[in-house]
ZAVEX-506913 format. One record per residue: residue in three letters; residue number from 1; x, y, z of N, C-alpha, C in turn. Coordinates in Angstrom, 3 decimals, padded with zeros to 6 digits. Example, Ala and Ser with C-alpha at 12.3 -4.5 7.8 and 13.67 -1.06 7.14 Angstrom:
2
ATOM   type   seq        n_u        n_v        n_w       ca_u       ca_v       ca_w        c_u        c_v        c_w
ATOM    Ala     1    013.190   -005.690    007.800    012.300   -004.500    007.800    013.200   -003.300    007.800
ATOM    Ser     2    012.850   -002.250    007.080    013.670   -001.060    007.140    012.900    000.030    007.870
This chain:
285
ATOM   type   seq        n_u        n_v        n_w       ca_u       ca_v       ca_w        c_u        c_v        c_w
ATOM    Met     1   -021.344    027.720    007.943   -020.850    027.250    006.637   -020.621    025.723    006.715
ATOM    Asn     2   -021.162    025.028    005.754   -021.031    023.570    005.726   -019.710    023.203    005.066
ATOM    Gln     3   -018.785    022.698    005.851   -017.511    022.255    005.315   -017.066    020.987    006.028
ATOM    Pro     4   -016.259    020.153    005.380   -015.815    018.929    006.063   -014.869    019.243    007.196
ATOM    Leu     5   -015.102    018.628    008.340   -014.279    018.854    009.515   -013.953    017.532    010.206
ATOM    Leu     6   -012.845    017.517    010.926   -012.512    016.455    011.860   -013.010    016.855    013.240
ATOM    Leu     7   -013.453    015.856    013.988   -013.882    016.100    015.363   -013.011    015.289    016.294
ATOM    Gly     8   -012.435    015.955    017.282   -011.601    015.310    018.283   -012.265    015.287    019.626
ATOM    Ile     9   -012.136    014.202    020.372   -012.721    014.111    021.711   -011.667    013.509    022.651
ATOM    Asp    10   -011.271    014.309    023.629   -010.262    013.884    024.621   -010.962    013.721    025.967
ATOM    Ile    11   -011.083    012.473    026.401   -011.843    012.161    027.621   -010.878    012.056    028.811
ATOM    Gly    12   -011.156    012.842    029.815   -010.351    012.799    031.025   -011.183    012.466    032.239
ATOM    Gly    13   -010.530    012.332    033.386   -011.253    011.926    034.594   -012.203    013.000    035.105
ATOM    Thr    14   -011.898    014.267    034.834   -012.746    015.360    035.307   -013.354    016.193    034.206
ATOM    Lys    15   -012.773    016.173    032.993   -013.298    016.971    031.916   -013.096    016.293    030.595
ATOM    Ile    16   -013.934    016.663    029.644   -013.866    016.192    028.261   -013.627    017.400    027.363
ATOM    Arg    17   -012.583    017.318    026.558   -012.297    018.401    025.593   -012.724    017.924    024.207
ATOM    Leu    18   -013.381    018.773    023.468   -013.717    018.520    022.090   -013.113    019.605    021.237
ATOM    Ala    19   -012.721    019.241    020.001   -012.109    020.219    019.117   -012.408    019.857    017.683
ATOM    Thr    20   -012.321    020.840    016.808   -012.457    020.605    015.367   -011.168    021.031    014.684
ATOM    Ala    21   -010.953    020.441    013.506   -009.801    020.773    012.689   -010.154    020.463    011.227
ATOM    Leu    22   -009.452    021.114    010.333   -009.611    020.783    008.912   -008.915    019.486    008.602
ATOM    Pro    23   -009.435    018.680    007.715   -008.853    017.351    007.423   -007.383    017.387    007.033
ATOM    His    24   -006.956    018.448    006.310   -005.588    018.490    005.839   -004.642    019.122    006.865
ATOM    Ala    25   -005.188    019.605    007.997   -004.343    020.243    009.016   -004.800    019.841    010.423
ATOM    Pro    26   -004.643    018.573    010.775   -005.144    018.115    012.072   -004.413    018.732    013.261
ATOM    Glu    27   -003.232    019.288    013.019   -002.448    019.879    014.133   -002.913    021.285    014.476
ATOM    Lys    28   -003.790    021.863    013.648   -004.267    023.234    013.885   -005.721    023.206    014.330
ATOM    Leu    29   -005.930    023.259    015.624   -007.296    023.175    016.153   -008.039    024.464    015.840
ATOM    Leu    30   -009.232    024.320    015.321   -010.034    025.492    014.975   -010.783    026.041    016.195
ATOM    Tyr    31   -011.579    025.204    016.816   -012.338    025.600    018.001   -012.301    024.460    019.009
ATOM    Thr    32   -012.332    024.808    020.279   -012.400    023.804    021.338   -013.491    024.158    022.314
ATOM    Ile    33   -013.987    023.141    022.992   -014.987    023.314    024.033   -014.708    022.266    025.105
ATOM    Thr    34   -014.910    022.631    026.351   -014.655    021.721    027.483   -015.918    021.540    028.303
ATOM    Ile    35   -016.223    020.279    028.631   -017.382    019.977    029.455   -016.957    019.063    030.605
ATOM    Pro    36   -017.686    019.052    031.736   -017.362    018.118    032.814   -017.569    016.674    032.372
ATOM    Thr    37   -016.778    015.769    032.926   -016.918    014.347    032.600   -018.040    013.730    033.451
ATOM    Pro    38   -019.115    013.281    032.838   -020.160    012.612    033.617   -019.658    011.304    034.198
ATOM    Arg    39   -020.357    010.816    035.210   -019.911    009.615    035.898   -020.017    008.368    035.033
ATOM    Ser    40   -020.990    008.321    034.119   -021.164    007.121    033.294   -021.160    007.487    031.830
ATOM    Phe    41   -020.884    006.489    030.985   -020.882    006.713    029.538   -022.260    007.077    029.052
ATOM    Ala    42   -023.305    006.470    029.614   -024.694    006.800    029.235   -024.982    008.265    029.492
ATOM    Asp    43   -024.535    008.791    030.635   -024.765    010.181    030.948   -023.943    011.111    030.048
ATOM    Ala    44   -022.832    010.633    029.580   -021.939    011.451    028.763   -022.471    011.653    027.352
ATOM    Gln    45   -023.223    010.704    026.831   -023.645    010.750    025.442   -024.369    012.041    025.060
ATOM    Pro    46   -025.422    012.450    025.759   -026.094    013.709    025.368   -025.209    014.924    025.514
ATOM    Asp    47   -024.329    014.914    026.524   -023.419    016.061    026.706   -022.419    016.173    025.572
ATOM    Ile    48   -021.883    015.043    025.127   -020.936    015.041    024.006   -021.643    015.498    022.730
ATOM    Leu    49   -022.850    014.996    022.483   -023.602    015.377    021.287   -023.876    016.887    021.281
ATOM    Gln    50   -024.293    017.416    022.406   -024.614    018.840    022.484   -023.376    019.691    022.213
ATOM    Ala    51   -022.247    019.340    022.851   -021.016    020.094    022.672   -020.523    019.997    021.222
ATOM    Ala    52   -020.613    018.809    020.644   -020.187    018.615    019.248   -021.003    019.452    018.293
ATOM    His    53   -022.298    019.488    018.476   -023.154    020.269    017.599   -022.875    021.770    017.682
ATOM    Ile    54   -022.519    022.223    018.895   -022.125    023.631    019.039   -020.857    023.914    018.241
ATOM    Leu    55   -019.886    022.999    018.320   -018.635    023.183    017.602   -018.820    023.099    016.084
ATOM    Leu    56   -019.625    022.144    015.643   -019.706    021.848    014.197   -020.591    022.860    013.434
ATOM    Glu    57   -021.603    023.380    014.044   -022.479    024.350    013.381   -022.927    023.901    012.011
ATOM    Gly    58   -023.345    022.637    011.922   -023.870    022.143    010.649   -022.829    021.620    009.681
ATOM    Ser    59   -021.564    021.657    010.042   -020.523    021.126    009.132   -020.559    019.608    009.078
ATOM    Thr    60   -019.997    019.054    008.041   -019.955    017.596    007.846   -018.750    016.999    008.553
ATOM    Val    61   -018.984    015.997    009.368   -017.894    015.308    010.056   -017.367    014.204    009.144
ATOM    Val    62   -016.071    014.258    008.839   -015.483    013.246    007.934   -014.556    012.284    008.682
ATOM    Gly    63   -014.318    012.551    009.962   -013.506    011.647    010.765   -013.536    012.084    012.220
ATOM    Ile    64   -013.475    011.125    013.125   -013.510    011.426    014.562   -012.354    010.698    015.242
ATOM    Gly    65   -011.637    011.420    016.069   -010.555    010.811    016.871   -010.901    010.919    018.349
ATOM    Val    66   -010.698    009.845    019.079   -011.026    009.810    020.525   -009.789    009.373    021.305
ATOM    Ser    67   -009.481    010.106    022.356   -008.432    009.660    023.279   -009.052    009.489    024.655
ATOM    Ser    68   -008.531    008.534    025.398   -009.062    008.214    026.707   -007.949    007.656    027.582
ATOM    Pro    69   -008.048    007.830    028.903   -007.124    007.119    029.771   -007.174    005.636    029.501
ATOM    Gly    70   -006.041    004.962    029.612   -006.042    003.521    029.356   -006.653    002.733    030.495
ATOM    Pro    71   -006.949    001.469    030.236   -006.742    000.786    028.959   -007.904    001.008    027.995
ATOM    Val    72   -007.568    000.971    026.708   -008.591    000.990    025.664   -008.467   -000.260    024.845
ATOM    Asp    73   -009.613   -000.738    024.320   -009.608   -001.909    023.441   -009.875   -001.416    022.052
ATOM    Arg    74   -008.788   -001.262    021.278   -008.931   -000.712    019.938   -009.675   -001.664    018.988
ATOM    Lys    75   -009.534   -002.965    019.193   -010.218   -003.925    018.360   -011.723   -003.820    018.514
ATOM    Arg    76   -012.176   -003.725    019.750   -013.616   -003.639    020.001   -014.100   -002.207    020.013
ATOM    Gly    77   -013.182   -001.259    019.994   -013.599    000.127    019.992   -014.210    000.603    021.288
ATOM    Ser    78   -013.666    000.099    022.407   -014.266    000.434    023.673   -013.220    000.904    024.693
ATOM    Ile    79   -013.683    001.701    025.649   -012.847    002.121    026.769   -012.982    001.100    027.854
ATOM    Gly    80   -011.862    000.687    028.446   -011.906   -000.373    029.452   -012.419    000.141    030.778
ATOM    His    81   -011.572    000.165    031.777   -011.957    000.667    033.112   -010.785    001.440    033.671
ATOM    Pro    82   -010.529    002.654    033.176   -009.416    003.461    033.693   -009.625    003.782    035.171
ATOM    Thr    83   -008.522    003.910    035.889   -008.608    004.143    037.323   -009.248    005.497    037.649
ATOM    Asn    84   -009.062    006.493    036.774   -009.618    007.838    037.058   -010.851    008.137    036.212
ATOM    Leu    85   -011.479    007.091    035.660   -012.690    007.291    034.852   -013.638    006.144    035.140
ATOM    His    86   -014.850    006.452    035.573   -015.764    005.418    036.013   -016.651    004.902    034.845
ATOM    Trp    87   -015.995    004.592    033.756   -016.696    004.009    032.619   -016.142    002.602    032.425
ATOM    Thr    88   -017.029    001.641    032.229   -016.613    000.269    032.063   -017.054   -000.266    030.696
ATOM    Lys    89   -016.069   -000.673    029.884   -016.349   -001.267    028.579   -017.311   -000.386    027.766
ATOM    Ala    90   -017.032    000.914    027.740   -017.880    001.851    027.009   -017.655    001.716    025.514
ATOM    Pro    91   -018.657    001.335    024.712   -018.499    001.094    023.278   -018.545    002.419    022.474
ATOM    Ile    92   -017.600    003.265    022.718   -017.671    004.627    022.209   -017.520    004.696    020.683
ATOM    Val    93   -016.715    003.812    020.089   -016.510    003.866    018.653   -017.801    003.545    017.907
ATOM    Ala    94   -018.484    002.463    018.288   -019.753    002.090    017.649   -020.784    003.188    017.807
ATOM    Trp    95   -020.832    003.769    018.995   -021.808    004.850    019.252   -021.542    006.049    018.357
ATOM    Leu    96   -020.265    006.460    018.235   -019.937    007.610    017.399   -020.184    007.343    015.934
ATOM    Lys    97   -019.880    006.146    015.475   -020.156    005.792    014.083   -021.638    005.832    013.772
ATOM    Lys    98   -022.456    005.463    014.738   -023.925    005.498    014.561   -024.389    006.937    014.437
ATOM    Gln    99   -023.751    007.858    015.150   -024.159    009.257    015.127   -023.745    009.958    013.831
ATOM    Trp   100   -022.524    009.644    013.342   -021.972    010.436    012.228   -021.569    009.621    010.993
ATOM    Gln   101   -021.632    008.316    011.028   -021.335    007.468    009.884   -020.008    007.880    009.202
ATOM    Cys   102   -018.953    007.892    009.976   -017.631    008.231    009.468   -016.558    007.428    010.183
ATOM    Pro   103   -015.310    007.435    009.678   -014.252    006.691    010.376   -014.017    007.256    011.797
ATOM    Val   104   -013.715    006.349    012.742   -013.429    006.765    014.124   -012.181    006.020    014.582
ATOM    Glu   105   -011.247    006.763    015.185   -010.030    006.187    015.744   -010.037    006.375    017.275
ATOM    Leu   106   -009.723    005.319    018.010   -009.665    005.352    019.458   -008.267    005.028    019.919
ATOM    Trp   107   -007.683    005.895    020.748   -006.323    005.680    021.264   -006.261    006.010    022.748
ATOM    Asn   108   -005.399    005.337    023.459   -005.006    005.710    024.815   -004.450    007.141    024.769
ATOM    Asp   109   -004.711    007.925    025.795   -004.345    009.362    025.742   -002.836    009.587    025.635
ATOM    Ala   110   -002.035    008.780    026.345   -000.570    008.939    026.258   -000.068    008.591    024.882
ATOM    Thr   111   -000.638    007.548    024.279   -000.233    007.162    022.918   -000.647    008.228    021.920
ATOM    Ala   112   -001.835    008.786    022.115   -002.298    009.869    021.224   -001.360    011.057    021.308
ATOM    Ala   113   -000.952    011.410    022.503   -000.015    012.524    022.691    001.316    012.210    022.029
ATOM    Ala   114    001.743    010.958    022.110    002.994    010.547    021.473    002.942    010.730    019.952
ATOM    Ile   115    001.788    010.421    019.368    001.612    010.644    017.911    001.776    012.126    017.610
ATOM    Ser   116    001.133    012.973    018.390    001.225    014.409    018.182    002.679    014.892    018.223
ATOM    Glu   117    003.414    014.425    019.237    004.824    014.882    019.366    005.708    014.303    018.296
ATOM    Ala   118    005.416    013.083    017.843    006.244    012.453    016.802    005.988    013.072    015.422
ATOM    Gln   119    004.758    013.503    015.186    004.393    014.082    013.902    004.705    015.585    013.811
ATOM    Phe   120    004.386    016.311    014.864    004.451    017.783    014.792    005.275    018.441    015.877
ATOM    Gly   121    005.649    017.684    016.927    006.192    018.319    018.115    007.665    018.036    018.345
ATOM    Ser   122    007.988    017.813    019.603    009.394    017.755    020.015    010.149    016.541    019.481
ATOM    Ala   123    009.445    015.500    019.014    010.106    014.293    018.481    010.034    014.209    016.965
ATOM    Arg   124    009.620    015.296    016.304    009.367    015.224    014.863    010.657    014.969    014.055
ATOM    Lys   125    011.806    015.286    014.593    013.069    015.084    013.864    013.729    013.759    014.195
ATOM    Tyr   126    013.040    012.919    014.978    013.620    011.651    015.400    012.781    010.485    014.902
ATOM    Arg   127    013.453    009.400    014.583    012.699    008.206    014.132    012.108    007.427    015.296
ATOM    Tyr   128    012.855    007.334    016.395    012.472    006.397    017.480    012.442    007.191    018.780
ATOM    Ala   129    011.260    007.410    019.324    011.090    008.279    020.479    010.290    007.591    021.577
ATOM    Leu   130    010.598    007.981    022.813    009.840    007.556    023.981    009.082    008.750    024.534
ATOM    Tyr   131    007.771    008.631    024.629    006.948    009.697    025.207    006.541    009.242    026.609
ATOM    Val   132    006.713    010.129    027.584    006.341    009.840    028.979    005.444    010.972    029.477
ATOM    Ser   133    004.223    010.658    029.819    003.309    011.645    030.342    003.276    011.519    031.861
ATOM    Val   134    003.646    012.596    032.542    003.604    012.609    034.009    002.469    013.535    034.412
ATOM    Ser   135    001.362    012.942    034.748    000.157    013.698    035.090   -000.483    013.045    036.291
ATOM    Thr   136   -001.808    012.849    036.275   -002.471    012.141    037.375   -001.812    010.791    037.602
ATOM    Gly   137   -001.565    010.095    036.502   -000.765    008.859    036.507    000.438    009.065    035.607
ATOM    Ile   138    001.083    007.974    035.201    002.192    008.058    034.280    001.880    007.131    033.107
ATOM    Gly   139    001.861    007.703    031.910    001.607    006.948    030.699    002.830    006.999    029.811
ATOM    Thr   140    003.067    005.967    029.025    004.246    005.917    028.147    003.834    005.375    026.776
ATOM    Ala   141    004.632    005.731    025.766    004.421    005.210    024.425    005.708    005.332    023.645
ATOM    Leu   142    006.009    004.343    022.825    007.130    004.393    021.904    006.613    004.629    020.518
ATOM    Thr   143    007.285    005.539    019.771    006.915    005.762    018.398    008.117    005.485    017.486
ATOM    Leu   144    007.844    004.929    016.323    008.827    004.683    015.296    008.312    005.280    013.995
ATOM    Asp   145    009.078    006.201    013.397    008.684    006.872    012.178    007.288    007.516    012.320
ATOM    Gly   146    007.053    008.108    013.469    005.848    008.890    013.667    004.646    008.179    014.195
ATOM    Trp   147    004.734    006.831    014.400    003.542    006.075    014.815    003.883    005.121    015.959
ATOM    Pro   148    002.914    004.824    016.798    003.181    003.983    017.979    003.566    002.574    017.590
ATOM    Leu   149    004.491    002.022    018.329    004.810    000.607    018.189    003.685   -000.183    018.878
ATOM    Pro   150    003.039   -001.101    018.188    001.914   -001.801    018.769    002.340   -002.764    019.877
ATOM    Gly   151    001.562   -002.772    020.929    001.781   -003.738    022.020    000.581   -004.647    022.116
ATOM    Leu   152    000.790   -005.802    022.691   -000.285   -006.786    022.758   -001.448   -006.326    023.646
ATOM    His   153   -001.107   -005.697    024.768   -002.156   -005.330    025.726   -002.129   -003.838    026.092
ATOM    Asn   154   -001.429   -003.007    025.300   -001.442   -001.566    025.516   -001.030   -001.231    026.967
ATOM    Gln   155    000.050   -001.884    027.426    000.525   -001.645    028.783    001.142   -000.242    028.911
ATOM    Glu   156    001.200    000.250    030.149    001.750    001.564    030.401    002.962    001.445    031.334
ATOM    Gly   157    003.988    002.239    031.021    005.216    002.198    031.791    005.050    002.658    033.236
ATOM    Gly   158    003.978    003.389    033.507    003.749    003.843    034.884    003.503    002.715    035.863
ATOM    Arg   159    003.141    001.537    035.320    002.895    000.387    036.192    004.143   -000.431    036.454
ATOM    Met   160    005.276    000.038    035.922    006.548   -000.637    036.155    006.863   -000.651    037.645
ATOM    Ile   161    007.313   -001.786    038.156    007.611   -001.928    039.578    009.039   -001.461    039.857
ATOM    Leu   162    009.178   -000.658    040.887    010.488   -000.165    041.319    010.799   -000.767    042.699
ATOM    Gly   163    011.874   -001.509    042.815    012.247   -002.107    044.079    011.779   -003.549    044.199
ATOM    Leu   164    012.315   -004.249    045.203    012.040   -005.667    045.388    011.229   -005.980    046.626
ATOM    Asp   165    011.002   -005.007    047.462    010.294   -005.267    048.720    008.811   -005.145    048.542
ATOM    Glu   166    008.082   -006.081    049.174    006.634   -006.018    049.157    006.130   -005.123    050.294
ATOM    Pro   167    005.014   -004.413    050.126    004.231   -004.305    048.900    004.988   -003.523    047.831
ATOM    Tyr   168    004.920   -004.018    046.607    005.666   -003.431    045.506    005.183   -002.024    045.193
ATOM    Thr   169    006.131   -001.205    044.793    005.843    000.194    044.469    006.020    000.416    042.964
ATOM    Thr   170    005.078    001.100    042.348    005.161    001.342    040.916    005.752    002.719    040.636
ATOM    Phe   171    006.154    002.900    039.369    006.686    004.177    038.925    005.706    005.318    039.184
ATOM    Gln   172    004.460    005.110    038.819    003.489    006.192    039.001    003.114    006.421    040.471
ATOM    Ala   173    003.274    005.397    041.275    003.005    005.550    042.728    004.058    006.420    043.408
ATOM    Thr   174    005.223    006.574    042.773    006.296    007.404    043.366    006.476    008.732    042.668
ATOM    Ser   175    006.062    008.855    041.402    006.479    010.025    040.595    005.355    010.747    039.885
ATOM    Ser   176    004.137    010.285    039.946    003.039    010.942    039.234    002.582    012.198    039.971
ATOM    Gly   177    001.718    012.950    039.299    001.121    014.121    039.954    000.348    013.744    041.198
ATOM    Thr   178   -000.314    012.604    041.164   -001.032    012.137    042.359   -000.087    011.835    043.503
ATOM    Ala   179    001.076    011.231    043.173    002.076    010.934    044.207    002.671    012.211    044.805
ATOM    Ile   180    002.848    013.222    043.954    003.365    014.503    044.444    002.403    015.141    045.427
ATOM    Val   181    001.101    015.132    045.092    000.100    015.707    045.978    000.075    014.928    047.317
ATOM    Lys   182    000.149    013.624    047.206    000.092    012.779    048.414    001.257    013.065    049.335
ATOM    Glu   183    002.445    013.289    048.771    003.640    013.465    049.611    003.766    014.895    050.127
ATOM    Tyr   184    003.456    015.891    049.283    003.730    017.287    049.643    002.484    018.107    049.938
ATOM    Gly   185    001.316    017.520    049.668    000.083    018.264    049.976   -000.256    019.349    048.980
ATOM    His   186    000.475    019.406    047.867    000.244    020.423    046.843    000.394    019.817    045.443
ATOM    Ile   187   -000.282    020.403    044.491   -000.035    020.035    043.085    001.347    020.578    042.709
ATOM    Ala   188    001.878    020.073    041.610    003.247    020.450    041.202    003.389    021.950    041.006
ATOM    Ala   189    002.351    022.593    040.515    002.456    024.036    040.251    002.730    024.860    041.473
ATOM    Lys   190    002.364    024.332    042.662    002.523    025.108    043.897    003.790    024.741    044.690
ATOM    Ile   191    004.570    023.825    044.156    005.817    023.427    044.858    006.936    024.383    044.481
ATOM    Arg   192    007.488    025.074    045.477    008.568    026.032    045.256    009.884    025.549    045.869
ATOM    Asn   193    009.795    024.671    046.838    010.994    024.221    047.555    011.905    023.408    046.604
ATOM    Pro   194    013.132    023.861    046.331    014.018    023.127    045.431    014.397    021.729    045.935
ATOM    His   195    014.396    021.556    047.264    014.697    020.220    047.812    013.597    019.233    047.479
ATOM    His   196    012.366    019.705    047.448    011.251    018.823    047.047    011.417    018.400    045.579
ATOM    Trp   197    011.787    019.342    044.741    011.947    019.033    043.325    013.138    018.070    043.122
ATOM    Thr   198    014.178    018.206    043.968    015.297    017.268    043.870    014.843    015.865    044.223
ATOM    Ala   199    014.033    015.742    045.257    013.523    014.409    045.649    012.614    013.833    044.538
ATOM    Ile   200    011.780    014.671    043.955    010.924    014.240    042.854    011.780    013.764    041.678
ATOM    Ser   201    012.823    014.522    041.399    013.729    014.196    040.260    014.426    012.856    040.468
ATOM    Lys   202    014.827    012.564    041.704    015.476    011.285    041.975    014.580    010.109    041.613
ATOM    Arg   203    013.332    010.182    042.010    012.403    009.081    041.733    012.083    009.029    040.259
ATOM    Leu   204    011.899    010.179    039.657    011.620    010.212    038.224    012.795    009.674    037.403
ATOM    Ala   205    013.998    009.974    037.853    015.199    009.498    037.143    015.269    007.970    037.125
ATOM    Val   206    014.906    007.340    038.231    014.957    005.859    038.299    014.015    005.252    037.270
ATOM    Gly   207    012.800    005.737    037.188    011.843    005.222    036.215    012.301    005.446    034.783
ATOM    Leu   208    012.802    006.655    034.485    013.266    006.951    033.130    014.471    006.102    032.768
ATOM    His   209    015.375    005.924    033.714    016.544    005.069    033.476    016.103    003.653    033.080
ATOM    Asn   210    015.158    003.087    033.817    014.717    001.728    033.511    014.036    001.638    032.136
ATOM    Leu   211    013.263    002.642    031.796    012.610    002.672    030.501    013.637    002.761    029.370
ATOM    Val   212    014.663    003.554    029.591    015.707    003.721    028.546    016.504    002.433    028.375
ATOM    Val   213    016.831    001.773    029.497    017.580    000.513    029.420    016.770   -000.524    028.622
ATOM    Ala   214    015.448   -000.517    028.794    014.599   -001.500    028.114    014.342   -001.128    026.668
ATOM    Ala   215    014.126    000.154    026.369    013.673    000.577    025.048    014.733    001.218    024.183
ATOM    Asp   216    015.749    001.862    024.803    016.860    002.477    024.084    016.406    003.467    023.017
ATOM    Pro   217    015.612    004.488    023.383    015.117    005.458    022.403    016.169    006.507    022.028
ATOM    Glu   218    015.891    007.218    020.955    016.773    008.342    020.550    016.524    009.568    021.395
ATOM    Ile   219    015.282    009.766    021.833    014.901    010.937    022.602    013.764    010.602    023.522
ATOM    Ile   220    013.687    011.336    024.648    012.572    011.207    025.567    011.793    012.521    025.559
ATOM    Val   221    010.508    012.475    025.286    009.648    013.656    025.369    008.810    013.535    026.616
ATOM    Leu   222    008.946    014.517    027.489    008.215    014.507    028.755    006.993    015.401    028.652
ATOM    Gly   223    005.818    014.782    028.777    004.582    015.505    028.685    003.782    015.402    029.968
ATOM    Gly   224    002.499    015.796    029.924    001.670    015.752    031.100    001.823    017.033    031.924
ATOM    Gly   225    000.897    017.238    032.886    000.872    018.471    033.648    002.138    018.769    034.418
ATOM    Val   226    002.794    017.768    034.956    004.004    018.012    035.743    005.100    018.587    034.874
ATOM    Ser   227    005.146    018.209    033.607    006.226    018.678    032.726    006.108    020.185    032.406
ATOM    Leu   228    004.951    020.766    032.698    004.802    022.231    032.547    005.816    022.977    033.390
ATOM    His   229    006.320    022.321    034.434    007.234    022.943    035.399    008.658    022.399    035.225
ATOM    His   230    009.003    021.996    034.007    010.281    021.311    033.752    011.473    022.199    034.125
ATOM    Lys   231    011.350    023.499    034.053    012.480    024.362    034.388    012.884    024.232    035.850
ATOM    Arg   232    011.934    023.795    036.680    012.198    023.666    038.127    012.954    022.397    038.442
ATOM    Phe   233    012.814    021.362    037.576    013.425    020.087    037.965    014.346    019.470    036.916
ATOM    Phe   234    014.392    019.970    035.698    015.260    019.366    034.688    016.742    019.357    035.093
ATOM    Pro   235    017.291    020.449    035.693    018.723    020.381    036.089    018.986    019.275    037.126
ATOM    Ala   236    018.102    019.136    038.125    018.294    018.061    039.115    018.073    016.705    038.486
ATOM    Leu   237    017.121    016.604    037.579    016.866    015.326    036.877    018.085    014.897    036.091
ATOM    Ser   238    018.729    015.836    035.430    019.929    015.512    034.631    021.042    014.981    035.514
ATOM    Lys   239    021.233    015.598    036.673    022.284    015.119    037.594    022.009    013.727    038.120
ATOM    Glu   240    020.761    013.466    038.447    020.412    012.112    038.953    020.597    011.057    037.889
ATOM    Ile   241    020.224    011.372    036.651    020.370    010.410    035.557    021.838    010.114    035.283
ATOM    Gln   242    022.698    011.111    035.403    024.125    010.870    035.195    024.686    009.894    036.233
ATOM    Lys   243    024.157    009.925    037.456    024.572    008.995    038.488    024.136    007.564    038.138
ATOM    Leu   244    022.913    007.436    037.597    022.339    006.125    037.342    022.833    005.526    036.033
ATOM    His   245    023.236    006.371    035.111    023.504    005.926    033.754    024.879    006.438    033.266
ATOM    Pro   246    025.954    006.013    033.927    027.261    006.601    033.630    027.981    005.976    032.441
ATOM    Leu   247    027.606    004.783    032.008    028.404    004.091    031.009    028.088    004.499    029.561
ATOM    Tyr   248    026.865    004.868    029.294    026.462    005.167    027.919    025.788    006.564    027.890
ATOM    Pro   249    025.805    007.203    026.760    025.087    008.490    026.654    023.567    008.274    026.865
ATOM    Phe   250    022.992    009.117    027.652    021.552    009.063    027.884    020.865    009.923    026.830
ATOM    Pro   251    019.724    009.455    026.297    019.049    010.266    025.263    018.594    011.602    025.837
ATOM    Pro   252    018.555    012.605    025.006    018.074    013.931    025.506    016.655    013.856    025.995
ATOM    Ile   253    016.369    014.603    027.052    015.016    014.718    027.601    014.514    016.130    027.292
ATOM    Val   254    013.402    016.232    026.613    012.857    017.518    026.225    011.405    017.620    026.623
ATOM    Pro   255    010.905    018.808    026.926    009.465    018.959    027.223    008.635    018.824    025.986
ATOM    Ala   256    007.420    018.359    026.150    006.524    018.227    025.027    006.209    019.586    024.451
ATOM    His   257    005.904    019.581    023.157    005.594    020.824    022.443    004.149    021.265    022.710
ATOM    Ala   258    003.228    020.333    022.663    001.800    020.634    022.877    001.306    019.772    024.023
ATOM    Ile   259    001.316    020.320    025.229    000.980    019.494    026.396   -000.539    019.377    026.563
ATOM    Glu   260   -001.239    020.471    026.606   -002.645    020.453    026.909   -003.464    019.789    025.812
ATOM    His   261   -003.139    020.062    024.548   -003.954    019.564    023.452   -003.296    018.412    022.675
ATOM    Ala   262   -002.200    017.863    023.174   -001.490    016.831    022.439   -002.347    015.594    022.127
ATOM    Pro   263   -003.141    015.082    023.105   -003.971    013.919    022.768   -004.986    014.227    021.653
ATOM    Leu   264   -005.569    015.397    021.667   -006.515    015.778    020.598   -005.816    015.815    019.249
ATOM    Ile   265   -004.677    016.471    019.195   -003.957    016.575    017.919   -003.541    015.186    017.429
ATOM    Gly   266   -003.137    014.303    018.354   -002.720    012.963    017.973   -003.845    012.153    017.364
ATOM    Val   267   -005.034    012.154    017.992   -006.119    011.350    017.440   -006.667    011.957    016.168
ATOM    Leu   268   -006.616    013.265    016.058   -007.067    013.901    014.783   -006.119    013.531    013.655
ATOM    Ala   269   -004.820    013.509    013.958   -003.842    013.088    012.945   -004.057    011.646    012.550
ATOM    Ala   270   -004.350    010.792    013.534   -004.536    009.368    013.271   -005.727    009.108    012.370
ATOM    Val   271   -006.862    009.758    012.673   -008.035    009.504    011.841   -007.921    010.162    010.476
ATOM    Ser   272   -007.249    011.293    010.424   -007.008    011.951    009.124   -006.175    011.086    008.223
ATOM    Asp   273   -005.156    010.428    008.813   -004.280    009.576    008.037   -004.992    008.295    007.611
ATOM    Ser   274   -005.683    007.637    008.571   -006.310    006.359    008.248   -007.448    006.511    007.234
ATOM    Ala   275   -008.078    007.694    007.223   -009.159    007.931    006.254   -008.629    008.505    004.951
ATOM    Gly   276   -007.302    008.707    004.828   -006.718    009.245    003.606   -007.061    010.674    003.350
ATOM    Leu   277   -007.218    011.470    004.427   -007.659    012.849    004.277   -006.520    013.855    004.319
ATOM    Ala   278   -005.338    013.403    004.785   -004.211    014.337    004.890   -002.916    013.619    004.557
ATOM    Ser   279   -001.937    014.413    004.162   -000.585    013.910    003.939    000.254    014.347    005.114
ATOM    Leu   280    000.466    013.472    006.085    001.184    013.831    007.282    002.681    013.823    007.064
ATOM    Pro   281    003.441    014.501    007.947    004.889    014.483    007.823    005.491    013.079    007.785
ATOM    Lys   282    004.881    012.161    008.592    005.347    010.773    008.656    004.158    009.855    008.432
ATOM    Pro   283    003.791    009.571    007.195    002.615    008.732    006.916    002.861    007.286    007.350
ATOM    Arg   284    001.763    006.588    007.660    001.861    005.189    008.013    002.208    004.374    006.758
ATOM    Val   285    003.032    003.357    006.962    003.437    002.509    005.836    002.931    001.097    006.062
């Protein structure tokens, strides 16, 4: 059946997820498909086209949203050189517009997930939220009234330096999923030792404390793969934060509502709004 659809593309280091949604309901994914991430953008193009055509089945694409690991250049519509993705200056927006002649939105994956949570998820009842994705790396984004606060260079909080001794250590070097595997030899899902989770919580608490002191949000939404296991470490995390932040109330920390598909929902919402296709809970002003 030929009907207008949104197309979402979430590019990761090992896999690419594609999804469709109706223009007036970007938060409700209709169908999804996952393909391996090719090593180069040139190799990815035929794979993305093939997967998209399977999803669309002849429907008309009226908007496309793309999320990618940072950095992304939204002005030029290109993906920079993410550490876990071997694509350099990939002009994905121009290429997609050539294929489908429709509006295309490109966002960093953590920022896209923040849009999803601010519009439809755990931060929907708050004006000013901090989203922190703890996954392969650590990504951060601030949202105000449902939309990201623009930064000059789309920096990520995971690159924040912790400590004064050289060589300097970053937040993501101590607390990301990659750091967990490096220290314990297992992904977060396989860690059962509560002492390990206490140690992880201590490091995570330091980074969150510094972000809160700088940004002062109403709420922190914790996303990414590590947050799937929040029941194992939230109690220890709360205790550590109380030690670090005794003078003022610390904003509540809550798990993300849509972890796996949050970047897709975020970019679909963004393109639906920019193209005037949907009335979102928090429209851009």
